[in-house]
C-alpha positions in Angstrom: 2.4 1.9 -8.9 -1.0 2.2 -10.4 -1.6 4.6 -13.3 0.4 5.7 -16.4 3.1 8.4 -16.3 2.3 11.4 -18.4 5.4 13.6 -18.8 3.5 16.7 -20.0 1.3 17.0 -16.8 1.6 20.1 -14.7 3.2 18.7 -11.5 3.6 21.9 -9.6 0.1 22.1 -8.0 0.2 18.5 -6.8 3.8 19.0 -5.5 2.6 22.1 -3.6 -0.2 20.1 -2.0 2.0 17.2 -1.0 4.9 19.4 0.0 3.3 20.8 3.2 4.4 18.9 6.3 0.9 18.8 7.8 -0.7 17.7 4.6 1.9 15.0 3.9 1.3 13.7 7.5 -2.4 13.6 6.8 -1.8 11.7 3.5 0.5 9.3 5.2 -2.1 8.5 7.9 -4.7 7.9 5.1 -2.2 5.7 3.3 -2.9 3.1 6.0 -6.1 2.4 4.0 -8.6 3.5 6.5 -11.1 6.3 6.2 -10.6 8.7 9.1 -12.5 11.7 10.6 -10.9 15.2 10.6 -10.4 15.1 14.3 -8.2 12.0 14.1 -6.3 13.4 11.2 -5.6 16.6 13.2 -4.2 14.5 16.0 -2.0 12.5 13.6 -0.7 15.6 12.0 -0.2 17.4 15.3 -2.3 20.4 14.2 -5.4 22.2 15.5 -8.7 20.7 14.1 -9.5 23.9 12.3 -6.1 23.8 10.6 -6.6 20.1 9.6 -10.0 21.0 8.1 -8.4 23.7 6.0 -5.7 21.3 4.8 -8.3 18.6 4.0 -10.4 21.1 2.0 -7.3 21.7 -0.2 -6.5 18.0 -0.5 -10.1 17.3 -1.6 -10.1 20.2 -4.1 -6.8 18.9 -5.4 -8.2 15.4 -6.0 -6.0 13.6 -3.6 -8.6 12.9 -0.9 -12.3 12.1 -1.0 -15.0 12.5 1.7 -17.5 9.7 2.6 -20.5 10.6 4.7 -22.1 8.2 7.1 -25.1 9.7 8.8 -23.8 12.9 10.5 -20.2 11.8 10.3 -17.7 12.6 7.6 -14.7 10.4 6.9 -11.7 11.1 4.6 -9.8 8.7 2.6 -7.3 8.7 -0.3 -8.7 9.2 -3.7 -7.3 5.9 -4.9 -4.2 3.6 -5.0 -2.3 6.0 -7.2 -2.2 8.5 -4.4 -0.9 5.8 -2.0 1.7 4.8 -4.5 2.9 8.4 -4.8 3.3 8.6 -1.0 5.2 5.4 -1.0 7.5 6.8 -3.8 8.1 10.0 -1.8 9.0 7.9 1.2 11.6 6.1 -0.8 13.3 9.4 -1.7 13.1 10.9 1.8 16.1 10.4 4.1 15.5 8.1 7.0 15.0 9.7 10.4 16.8 8.1 13.4 14.5 6.3 15.9 14.0 8.4 19.0 13.1 5.5 21.3 13.2 1.8 21.5 9.4 1.8 20.8 9.9 3.9 17.7 12.7 1.6 16.5 10.5 -1.5 17.0 7.7 0.2 15.1 10.0 1.0 12.2 11.3 -2.6 12.1 7.7 -3.9 12.1 6.8 -1.6 9.1 9.9 -2.7 7.2 9.0 -6.4 7.7 5.3 -6.3 6.6 2.8 -3.5 6.1 0.1 -2.4 3.8 0.8 0.0 1.0 -2.8 1.2 0.6 -4.4 -2.3 0.1 -1.5 -4.5 -0.8 1.4 -6.2 1.0 4.6 -4.2 1.3 7.9 -4.4 3.2 10.2 -7.3 3.2 7.3 -9.8 2.9 5.8 -7.9 0.0 9.1 -8.0 -1.9 9.5 -11.6 -1.0 6.0 -12.5 -2.4 6.9 -10.9 -5.8 10.2 -12.7 -5.8 8.7 -16.1 -5.0 5.9 -15.7 -7.5 8.4 -14.8 -10.2 10.8 -17.7 -9.2 8.1 -20.4 -9.7 7.0 -19.0 -13.0 3.7 -17.6 -11.8 4.4 -14.1 -13.2 6.0 -12.7 -16.3 6.7 -9.1 -17.3 4.7 -7.7 -20.2 6.7 -4.4 -20.2 9.2 -2.6 -17.9 6.5 -2.1 -15.2 3.6 -4.6 -15.5 3.2 -8.3 -14.9 0.7 -10.9 -16.0 -0.2 -14.3 -14.6 1.1 -17.3 -16.4 -0.9 -20.5 -16.6 1.1 -21.7 -13.5 0.2 -18.4 -11.8 -3.5 -18.7 -12.5 -3.5 -22.2 -11.0 -1.6 -21.1 -7.9 -3.8 -18.1 -7.4 -6.9 -20.3 -7.7 -5.4 -22.8 -5.3 -5.2 -20.0 -2.7 -8.8 -19.2 -3.2 -8.6 -16.1 -5.3 -11.0 -16.2 -8.2 -11.4 -14.0 -11.4 -14.1 -11.9 -9.7 -11.7 -11.0 -7.0 -9.2 -9.7 -9.6 -11.9 -7.9 -11.7 -13.7 -6.2 -8.8 -12.2 -2.8 -9.7 -10.8 -1.2 -12.8 -7.1 -0.7 -12.1 -3.7 -2.0 -13.1 -3.3 -5.7 -12.6 0.2 -6.2 -11.1 2.7 -3.3 -11.4 6.1 -2.7 -9.9 6.0 -0.5 -6.9 9.5 0.3 -5.4 9.4 -0.4 -1.7 10.8 2.5 0.4 12.1 0.3 3.2 13.7 -2.4 1.0 14.7 -0.3 -2.1 13.4 -3.2 -4.2 10.0 -3.7 -5.9 6.9 -5.2 -4.5 3.6 -5.5 -6.4 0.8 -3.0 -6.6 -2.6 -3.4 -8.3 -5.6 -5.7 -8.3 -3.6 -9.0 -8.0 -1.5 -8.1 -4.9 -4.6 -6.4 -3.3 -6.6 -9.6 -3.8 -3.7 -11.8 -2.5 -3.2 -9.6 0.6 -6.9 -9.7 1.4 -6.9 -13.5 1.0 -3.8 -13.9 3.2 -5.5 -11.9 5.9 -8.7 -14.1 5.5 -6.6 -17.3 5.9 -4.8 -16.0 8.9 -1.4 -16.0 7.4 -1.2 -12.3 8.2 -2.9 -10.3 10.9 -3.4 -6.5 11.2 -1.2 -4.6 13.6 -1.1 -1.0 14.5 -1.8 1.4 11.6 -0.3 0.0 8.4 1.7 -2.7 10.1 1.0 -6.4 9.5 1.9 -9.3 11.8 3.3 -12.4 10.2 2.0 -15.5 12.0 4.7 -18.0 13.2 4.1 -20.6 10.5 3.8 -18.1 7.6 7.0 -19.4 6.0 5.8 -23.0 6.2 2.4 -22.1 4.6 4.1 -20.1 1.9 6.4 -23.0 1.1 3.4 -25.4 1.0 1.7 -23.0 -1.5 4.6 -22.0 -3.7 7.2 -24.7 -3.0 10.5 -24.3 -1.2 12.8 -21.7 -2.8 15.9 -23.1 -4.5 
């Protein structure tokens, strides 16, 4: 998760904002990584547009959501990857709800396989990517949360077509442990996994699905093996 924990922060105001069912539904919709208008967020949360507007005002005032204006239109998005990581962490703690239909069960399985967590790969494939990079010696831990690239890792990342500018585009953590709520194991959050995910989409190894879901192309495993070598 991006950001440093600060134990003496006042958590109650943020907990109050996130704790409302309609607001958490809005935040979960925005965690897909897209900027959305208030009307669409009202539909996602199942509330009246005026109610959604009131909730959005509180989320903006609380620093969890920002507004982007394009002409006469206003779009809302999460204030940054730390907010998305918080939503992911809450999802990890929340009890699973049983699927109410075959369609819902299929959607849940798709999210568990591969999805975006704000802007980086999550789900089984996200956990797998971290494991594979670690296994080939591309990553090493610098403390109990953060990774750095080894010389092997820098070469592999460059081989994929991810350059230093892609990793330095924004000021954020580089590669931090983010516990995956569907796998109960860590994937990576930060500049490195965001750049890798963007590149995998560009190369056609992954394709965007509905909402946060990602579709893994049939020869994804072969491509991954060609890049990182077959796992032992």
